C-alpha positions as CSV (number, residue, x, y, z in Angstrom):
1,M,-24.3,33.0,-35.2
2,I,-23.5,35.4,-37.9
3,F,-19.8,34.5,-38.2
4,L,-20.7,30.9,-38.9
5,Q,-23.4,31.4,-41.6
6,K,-21.2,30.5,-44.5
7,Y,-19.7,27.4,-42.8
8,K,-20.9,24.0,-43.9
9,K,-22.6,22.2,-41.0
10,V,-23.7,18.8,-39.7
11,S,-25.8,17.8,-36.8
12,Y,-24.7,15.9,-33.7
13,I,-27.1,14.2,-31.2
14,S,-25.4,13.9,-27.8
15,S,-25.8,10.8,-25.6
16,T,-28.3,12.7,-23.6
17,G,-30.4,13.5,-26.7
18,K,-29.4,17.1,-27.2
19,F,-29.4,18.2,-30.8
20,I,-26.3,20.3,-31.6
21,Q,-25.3,22.1,-34.8
22,V,-21.7,21.5,-35.6
23,Y,-20.0,23.9,-38.0
24,I,-17.2,22.7,-40.2
25,A,-13.8,24.6,-40.3
26,D,-12.2,23.1,-43.4
27,T,-9.7,25.8,-44.4
28,F,-6.6,27.0,-42.6
29,G,-8.1,30.3,-41.7
30,K,-11.3,28.8,-40.3
31,R,-9.3,26.3,-38.3
32,F,-6.8,28.9,-37.0
33,L,-9.6,31.2,-35.8
34,G,-11.8,28.4,-34.5
35,L,-13.9,29.8,-31.7
36,M,-11.5,32.5,-30.6
37,G,-13.4,35.5,-29.3
38,K,-16.8,33.9,-30.0
39,K,-19.6,33.8,-27.4
40,E,-20.5,30.6,-25.8
41,G,-23.6,28.9,-27.4
42,E,-25.3,25.7,-28.2
43,Y,-23.1,24.7,-31.2
44,G,-19.9,22.9,-31.9
45,L,-17.0,23.3,-34.3
46,M,-15.4,20.5,-36.3
47,L,-11.8,21.2,-37.3
48,V,-11.0,19.0,-40.4
49,R,-7.4,17.9,-41.1
50,C,-6.5,18.7,-37.5
51,N,-4.9,16.8,-34.6
52,S,-4.1,19.5,-32.0
53,I,-5.8,22.6,-30.7
54,H,-5.2,25.8,-28.8
55,T,-7.6,27.9,-26.8
56,M,-5.9,31.3,-27.1
57,F,-8.2,34.2,-26.7
58,M,-11.2,31.9,-25.8
59,R,-13.8,33.2,-23.4
60,Y,-14.9,29.8,-22.0
61,N,-13.8,26.2,-21.3
62,L,-14.0,23.7,-24.2
63,D,-14.5,20.0,-24.4
64,A,-12.9,18.3,-27.4
65,L,-13.2,15.0,-29.3
66,F,-10.1,13.8,-31.3
67,L,-11.4,11.5,-34.1
68,D,-9.8,9.2,-36.6
69,E,-10.9,9.0,-40.3
70,N,-13.8,6.8,-39.2
71,N,-15.0,9.2,-36.6
72,T,-13.9,6.9,-33.8
73,I,-12.9,8.7,-30.6
74,L,-9.1,8.5,-30.0
75,T,-9.0,11.0,-27.1
76,I,-11.4,13.1,-25.1
77,K,-10.3,16.3,-23.4
78,R,-12.7,18.0,-21.0
79,C,-12.7,21.5,-19.5
80,I,-9.8,22.8,-21.6
81,R,-9.2,26.3,-20.1
82,P,-8.7,29.4,-22.2
83,F,-5.1,30.1,-23.2
84,S,-4.2,26.3,-23.3
85,I,-2.5,24.2,-25.9
86,V,-3.5,20.5,-26.5
87,P,-0.6,18.7,-28.2
88,P,-1.1,16.6,-31.3
89,V,-3.0,13.3,-30.9
90,R,-1.5,10.5,-32.9
91,G,-4.0,9.2,-35.6
92,A,-6.4,12.1,-35.2
93,V,-7.7,13.8,-38.4
94,K,-10.5,15.8,-36.9
95,V,-11.2,17.6,-33.7
96,V,-14.7,18.5,-32.6
97,E,-15.0,21.3,-30.0
98,F,-18.0,22.1,-27.8
99,P,-18.5,24.6,-25.0
100,S,-18.0,22.6,-21.7
101,E,-21.3,23.9,-20.4
102,L,-23.2,21.9,-23.1
103,H,-22.0,18.6,-21.6
104,A,-22.1,17.3,-25.2
105,L,-19.5,14.6,-24.4
106,A,-21.4,13.0,-21.5
107,F,-21.1,9.2,-21.4
108,L,-18.7,9.0,-24.4
109,E,-15.7,6.8,-24.2
110,V,-12.5,6.3,-26.2
111,G,-13.2,3.8,-29.0
112,T,-16.8,4.9,-29.6
113,R,-17.8,5.9,-33.1
114,V,-19.5,9.2,-33.3
115,N,-22.3,9.8,-35.9
116,F,-22.9,13.2,-37.6
117,H,-26.0,13.8,-39.7
118,E,-26.3,16.0,-42.8
119,N,-28.3,19.2,-42.6
120,Y,-30.9,19.7,-45.3
121,D,-31.5,23.5,-45.2
């Protein structure tokens, strides 16, 4: 995706073995824009220093993981519809969003630690 080329990224391997690029939104502007107006694809977005999200102007449903500083899952939200607001999650410092159609959060549970892998490109 052209809009994400300058973002840092990590890799996530889902419970079903799917390899997914996760782009990192680490500034206010990147976090605010998030995936608004973007086409659905096989990628995710990690919002750093974030504990709540909105889906204003989204084109598709999202699944989201709310993580603490150790990448332990505090809350899982599935099928968040466009034009929704998810209130702050206590203790969350990161939110990772995926298009719901990816089923990237299948078999995950609260309390599970999520691993991300560095990209070497």
